[in-house]
BAMAR-69122 format. One record per residue (C-alpha): residue in three letters; z, x, y. Coordinates in steps of 0.02 Angstrom, whole numbers, plus 32768, in hexadecimal, padded with zeros to 4 digits. Last residue first. Layout:
N
AlaZXY
...
//
This chain:
505
GlyD59EEF6F25F5
CysD5C0EEFB2684
ArgD575EF122730
GlyD5D6EF2227D0
IleD662EEE82841
ProD65BEE2A2845
ThrD6EBEDE128AB
ThrD716ED30287C
SerD751EC9E28E4
GlyD7E5EC2528D4
GlyD85DEC8E293A
TyrD834ED2228D0
ProD7E2ECF8282E
AlaD7C1ED652798
SerD71AED97274E
CysD71DEE3326E4
AsnD732EEEA270B
ArgD7E8EEE026D4
TrpD80BEE362690
GlyD882EE5F25FF
SerD922EE282651
AlaD96FED9526AD
ThrD8F6ED1B2663
ProD856ECD826AE
ThrD825EC222699
ArgD76CEC09267C
ThrD6F4EB8026B0
GlyD63EEB8A2674
AlaD5E6EC242632
ThrD54EEC2326A0
ProD583EC3C2754
SerD63CEC542734
SerD6A6EBC2276A
TyrD758EBDD279F
SerD805EBB2275E
AlaD89EEBD327C7
ThrD8FDEC7227A2
SerD908ECA32857
ProD920ED56288C
ThrD9AFED612907
ArgD9ACED3D29BF
AsnDA34ED742A36
ThrD9D5EE062A7D
ThrD97BEDB12B0C
ArgD8D9EE002B48
GlyD8B8EE6D2BDE
ArgD877EEFC2B77
AlaD917EF602B94
AlaD978EECD2B51
SerD935EEF62AA4
ProD8C7EE852A3F
ProD916EE3A29A4
SerD8DEEE99290B
ArgD83EEE5D28BE
ProD82CEE342808
ThrD78DEE7E27C1
ThrD6DDEE3E27B2
CysD64AEE5B2741
AlaD59AEE24276C
ProD537EE1426CD
GlyD490EE6C26DD
AlaD432EEB32770
AlaD3F4EE0A27AB
SerD4A7EDCE27A4
TrpD4D1ED282752
ThrD50AED5326A5
ProD5C3ED2B26A4
CysD625ED9F2633
SerD65EED61258B
ArgD711ED4A2551
SerD773ED6B24B2
AlaD72DEE1924A0
ProD778EE472546
CysD6FCEE6225D4
CysD6A3EF032602
SerD62AEEE62575
ProD5E8EF722509
GlyD52CEF842509
SerD4ACEEFD24EA
ProD4AAEEC4259C
ProD49BEE0B25C6
AlaD3F0EDE22611
ArgD3E7EDFF26CD
AlaD385EE9C26B0
AlaD2E4EE3A26AE
SerD306EE222766
ArgD2B9EEC8278A
SerD326EF2A2800
ProD361EF1B28B3
ProD407EF7628C3
SerD49EEF232871
LeuD54CEEF928AA
ArgD549EF32295E
ArgD5E9EEFC29B3
TyrD5FEEEA82A5A
AspD677EE9A2AEA
GluD692EF552AF1
GlyD744EF952AE2
GlyD716F0352A88
AspD726EFEA29DA
GlyD6C5EF522A16
LeuD70BEEA12A1F
GlyD75FEEAD2AC9
IleD720EE022AFF
SerD6AFEDB82A7A
TyrD602EDE52A39
ValD5A6EDF12996
TrpD509EE552970
LeuD48AEE4128E5
GlyD3DEEE8D28D0
LeuD342EE422884
HisD29FEE972858
TrpD217EE232819
ThrD1BFEE542778
GluD214EDCF270F
ProD1C4ED492778
MetD241ECDF27DB
GlnD24EEC2427BA
GluD2E9EC2D274A
LeuD33DECA027C6
AlaD32BEC1E2850
GlyD388EB9D27E8
LeuD411EC1B27C3
LeuD423EC3F287C
AlaD42DEB8728AA
AspD4ADEB6A2820
ArgD51BEBF6285F
AlaD50FEBC02915
IleD544EB0F28E5
GluD5D0EB52287A
IleD609EBC52907
ArgD608EB32297E
ThrD67CEAD1290F
ArgD645EA3228BA
AlaD68CE98428CB
AsnD612E9572956
GluD62FE9FA29B4
AlaD6D7EA47298E
AlaD715EADF29E8
ThrD72BEB742976
MetD6A2EBD329D2
SerD711EBE02A6B
AsnD77FEC592A0A
SerD6FAECDF2A19
ValD677ED032995
AspD5DDECEB2A03
IleD543ED2029A4
ValD4B7ED9629D7
AlaD41DED902965
LeuD3A1EE1B298B
MetD2ECEE00295E
ArgD260EE752931
AlaD1B8EE3528F9
AspD132EE5D287A
LeuD091EE0328A2
SerD04DED892822
LeuD06EECEA2884
ThrD021ED2C2923
ThrCF88ED7028CB
TrpCF6CECCE286C
LeuCF7AEC6F2910
GlnCEFAECE22960
ValCE87ECC828CB
LeuCE9DEC0C28DC
GluCE72EC152995
SerCDD6EC78296E
ValCDA0EBF228F1
GlyCDB5EB6E2977
AlaCD49EBCF29F1
AlaCCC2EBEA296E
GlnCCB5EB312945
MetCC70EB0A289A
ThrCC35EA58287F
ThrCB8BEA832834
MetCBBDEACB278C
GluCB2DEB26273A
ArgCAE2EAD226A4
ValCAB9EB52261F
ArgCA1FEB7225B7
GlyCA45EBD02518
ValCAFEEBE724F0
AsnCAD1EC252442
ThrCAC4ECD32489
SerCA32ED1B24E8
ThrC9C7EDA5249B
GluC923ED4624AA
ThrC94DED1D255D
ProC9A6EC8825A9
LeuC974EC482655
GlyC9E9EC7626E3
SerC959EC802760
GluC99FED2227A8
ThrC97AED7A2704
ArgC9ECED74266E
PheCA59EE06263E
GlyCA81EE4E2592
AlaCA5AEF0625B6
AspC9B1EEFB255F
AlaC98CEE5E25C4
LeuC9A7EEBA2668
HisC937EF4A2634
GluC8B0EECE2602
AlaC8BEEE7526A8
GlyC8A3EF1B2700
AspC807EF3F269A
SerC7C5EE9026BD
ThrC7E0EEAA2777
AsnC876EE6027D3
LeuC8DBEF0027B9
TyrC853EF622813
GlyC852EEF528AD
ValC90FEEF328A8
LeuC911EFB128B8
AlaC88AEFB9293E
AspC8DAEF3329A9
GlyC983EF862997
AlaC93DF02E29D1
SerC8F3EFDC2A6B
ValC995EF7F2A8C
AlaC9F7F0212A7E
IleC984F0782AFA
GluC99AEFE82B74
GlyCA57EFEF2B5D
ArgCA54F0A82B82
GlnCA00F07E2C27
GlyCA8EF0092C57
AspCB13EFD92BD8
AlaCB24EFEE2B1C
LeuCB6CEF642AAF
SerCACAEF282A5E
ValCAE8EEA729D7
MetCAB0EEA02922
ProCADFEDFD28CE
TyrCB13EDFF2816
AspCB05ED4427EC
LeuCB95ED2A2773
LeuCB71EC772744
ValCBF4EBEF2730
SerCBDAEB7326A4
GlyCBEBEAB82692
SerCC68EA2A2677
LysCC3FEA2A25BD
ProCC91EAD425AF
ValCC1CEB662589
GlnCC33EBB524DF
LeuCC31EC6924A6
ArgCC54EC7C23ED
ValCCACED02238B
SerCCB2ED3522D4
GlnCBF7ED2422B8
ArgCBDBED9A2349
AlaCC0AEE2F22DD
SerCB5DEE4F2294
AlaCB0EEE412340
AspCB80EEC82380
ValCBFCEE962406
GlnCC03EEF624AA
SerCB5AEEDC24FD
LeuCB37EE2B24C4
LeuCBE8EDEB24DF
GluCBFAEE3E2588
GlnCB50EDFC25C0
GluCB7EED4B258E
SerCC13ED552601
AlaCCC6ED4625CA
ProCD57ECCB25E0
PheCDDFECC1255B
TrpCE02EC4024D6
ThrCE6DEC342438
ProCEB3ECE2244F
AlaCECFED4323AC
AsnCF81ED3D236D
GlnCF46ED4822B8
ArgCE94ED7F229D
ArgCE06ED0222A2
LeuCDD5ED3C2350
AsnCD7CEDD62312
AlaCD0FEE37238A
SerCD93EEC12392
AlaCD54EEFE243A
LeuCD37EE50247F
LeuCDE9EE3F24BD
AlaCDE4EEEB250D
SerCD3DEEC8255E
AlaCD7AEE20259E
ThrCE05EE7C25F7
ValCEC1EE7825E2
AlaCF2BEEF0264A
AlaCF6AEE6E26C5
AsnCF77EDDD264B
SerD020EDF725F7
GlyD05DEE70267C
GluD0EAEE0E26CA
SerD083EDF52766
SerCFFBEDA626FD
ArgD079ED3026AF
ThrD0A5ECF4275E
AlaCFEDECD92783
AsnCFDDEC7926E0
AlaD06FEC0226FF
ThrD046EBE127B5
LeuCF8DEBC52790
TrpCFB0EB4A2704
SerD023EAE22771
SerCFA6EAE42800
LeuCF17EAB2278D
AlaCF7DEA222745
ThrCFABE9E727F3
GlyCEF6E9F3282D
SerCEC5E97D27A3
SerCE33E996272E
LeuCD82E9522723
GlyCD8FE91027D5
AlaCCF8E9702814
ValCD63E9DC2887
AlaCDDDE9FD27F9
GluCD4EEA2F2786
AlaCD07EAA3280C
HisCDB2EAF7281B
MetCDB9EB112760
GlyCD0BEB5D2760
AlaCD35EBD027F1
LeuCDCFEC0D2791
AlaCD61EC2D26F9
AlaCCE6EC8D2766
LeuCD73ECF827AC
GlyCDADED2026FC
ProCCFAED4826CA
AlaCCF1EDBF2760
SerCD93EE142730
GluCE00EE7427AA
ArgCE3CEDF32827
ProCE20ED6327AD
AspCEA1EDAE2734
LeuCE66ED752689
MetCEA9ECD92635
ArgCED8ECD7257E
AlaCEE2EC3A2514
GlyCF62EC392487
AspCF9AEB8624A1
SerCF22EB21250A
ArgCF26EB2625C7
LeuCE8BEB9525CC
AlaCE25EB172568
AlaCE5BEA7D25C9
LeuCE42EAD8266F
TrpCD92EB0F2647
ThrCD61EA5F2616
AspCD27E9FB2580
ProCD39EA882502
ArgCCB4EAA5247D
SerCD06EA9A23D4
AlaCD45EB3A2384
AspCCF4EB7122DF
ProCCB1EC162324
ArgCD5AEC43236F
GlyCD5CEC52242A
ValCD03ECA124BD
LeuCCFBEC332556
GlyCC64EC3425C6
ValCC17EC972653
ProCB5BEC96266F
SerCB07ED3B269B
ThrCA93ED56272E
AlaCA1DEDDA2774
PheC9A8EDF6280A
TrpC9FCEDB928A8
TrpC9E9EE092955
ThrCA57EE0629F0
LysCA35EE472A9E
ArgCACCEE712B04
AsnCA77EED82B89
GluCAF4EED72C18
AlaCB8EEEDF2BAA
ArgCC2CEE9B2BFC
AspCC6AEE052B9C
ProCCF6EE582B3B
LeuCCD8EE452A80
GluCD45EDD22A16
ArgCCC1ED4A2A14
LeuCC4CEDC029B7
GlnCCB9EDB2291C
AsnCC82ECFF28FF
SerCBCFED3F28F4
ThrCBF4ED822846
AlaCBEBEE2327E4
ProCBECEE962879
IleCB51EEFA28AA
TrpCB6EEF622947
LeuCAF6EFC029B8
AspCB1FF03F2A3F
ProCBC7F06129F0
ProCC5BF03D2A62
ProCCB2F0BD2AD0
GlnCD6EF0A02AC6
GlyCDBBF01E2B3A
SerCE3FEFD92AC4
GlnCDDAEF3B2AA6
ValCD42EFA12A71
AlaCDA3F00E29F7
AspCE03EF7C29AB
LeuCD62EF1A2998
ValCD0BEFAB2940
GluCD9BEFC328C7
IleCDA6EF0828A6
SerCCEEEF082879
AspCD02EF8E27F6
ArgCC94F0252816
SerCC01F07327B8
SerCBA2F0E7282B
ValCAEAF0EC2858
GluCAA1F16C28D1
LeuC9F9F12A290A
ArgC989F1B02955
ValC91EF18A29EC
CysC892F1F92A31
ArgC81CF1D5299F
AspC81CF11E29CC
GluC7EEF0AE293C
GlyC787F0102953
SerC743F01328A4
AlaC7A6F0632819
GluC782F10527BF
GlyC79AF16F285B
GlyC81FF1DD280D
AlaC8A4F1A12886
LeuC87BF0EE2859
GluC889F11727A1
ArgC933F16427BF
AlaC96FF0CA281C
AlaC939F05D2789
ProC997F0D22714
ArgCA39F0B42779
ValCA26EFF82791
ValCA30EFCB26D9
ProCAC7F03926AF
AlaCB1AEFFA2751
IleCB15EF452716
GluCBB5EF4326AD
ProCC18EFB62720
AlaCBF9EF4D27BD
AlaCB89EFB12831
AlaCBA9F02528C4
LeuCB09F0602919
ThrCB01F0F6298C
ValCA60F11A29E9
ThrCA37F1D329F4
GluC9AEF2042A6F
ProC93BF2812A1B
GlyC934F32E2A6A
GluC8C4F3792AF0
CysC850F2EF2AC1
AlaC794F2F82AE5
GlyC739F2562AF7
GluC711F2652BB0
AlaC6E5F31D2BA5
SerC67BF3002B0B
GluC624F2702B60
PheC5FFF2DC2BF9
SerC5C4F36E2B8D
AspC556F2FC2B29
LeuC50BF2B72BCA
LeuC4E6F3662C07
SerC499F3982B61
GlnC431F2FB2B63
MetC3FAF31F2C15
AlaC3CDF3D22BEB
ValC36BF39F2B51
AlaC30FF31B2BB4
LeuC2EAF3952C42
IleC2A6F4182BC9
ValC23AF3972B73
LeuC1FBF3562C1A
ValC1D1F4062C53
GlyC173F4292BB4
LeuC110F3892BC5
AlaC0E3F3B42C76
ValC0AAF4622C44
ValC03FF41F2BB8
ValBFF3F39B2C2A
GlyBFD1F41C2CB0
PheBF79F4922C35
ArgBF06F4082BFE
GlyBEDDF3D72CB2
ThrBEB7F48D2CEA
ArgBE3AF4A32C5B
ArgBDDFF4062C92
ProBDDFF43D2D48
ArgBD97F4E42D14
ThrBD0DF49D2CA9
GlyBCBDF42D2D2E
AlaBCB6F4AD2DBA
LeuBC84F5382D47
GlyBC06F4CA2CF5
ArgBBD2F47F2D95
ArgBBC3F52D2DD9
SerBB61F5632D41
ProBAFEF4C52D44
AlaBAD1F4E72DF7
ThrBAAAF59D2DDC
HisBA37F5802D4C
ArgB9D6F4FA2DA7
GlyB9D2F55C2E49
ProB99CF5F62DEE
MetB90FF5902DA9
//
């Protein structure tokens, strides 16, 4: 009996103890696993936190065309707030509104460029120096350019025909994206044979010259659209503008007085490219920020923001708020290089210039060349040049002959370089007698002359000459015969030539 009781008791002890030990081991093992899991998660969180932590957000600068900056700026804020997918909390987009010509001037002069740049048109990218390592380009918005005119105006056949018409206004293509688009359209028409290169060249010369005189330089589509009434007197018949400008600047109720039309030859789209200008590692950061921004603008929310501001998406398809232009046919014969050459030509023709005319007034100029004297030939050449000069050019006038100057110099300064607009006859009192008019050939006004005394022997000249009373030709007033008196400060010959001494009036 004791053996029976003892054996079970031992079995019981032996059997029960191992079972109790197993339960306790499982609990302990589970606890250890929980502790290890928590520790590992905490460690991983700390690693991720360390990797994702920013000592301060990296600022990426973005310069945008003034009309699209109001769309890009809130999109950048939403990215910074984490409301858009693909955002990087360590990058902050700093958006500024800058005219394209301002950005180009800064880049070409060696100033630090913005990390990202959104001009109005891809044509402006050709002016950039080719040095960026990460020049990635994105597109996300468009706006067709047309011609704004009176609501009852017929649709023009070509850009050139419309902008050559009376009352049309061209915008400076260096400062206006619609002006640049219009120039691109005219170039495309010439390439396609829809207009002649001669006609385009003639139009370009006339309008670039007018731009230098100030008639186009300060004019913008915004200024022309401000009144939103082209029925008024002296209103332009046509001027280039984008659909976005019309939608954003003219109230719907006022659009009945204007109409945007695309010439039959086709439209030019402002395509608003975004390009990375940063180099090296900073360029990589800029590209990452650009990807995130364009990714958001290509969403439905981004497209809605674009439409609210009057833009179309990259597809160019019209939106519900588009104008009567509707679907447009983009011109396919545009050549960016050719357009750049036209802009350079416009720039050259519109630049103010300084020129000094130096004229020989010695006796040798009385020699005849084919029944005309040399001074007459020189006079006519100068007058012909004056007719071609823009009013903003500065022209000076000197004459030369041996011993001509008051101090014995062989030259005399008649007029310092000044705007050639001053060559019109003065309104003040004339230096000539009432019976005669002064010649009006100097850039600084009528050039008056006085009889010269015979040069002295001390200057190495003969002294036996006397002032001649032979007739002479003034540049604009025809042939005159001076009298013995009354010609002080007016043109009088000496040995067949004249000696201008200053301005009348």
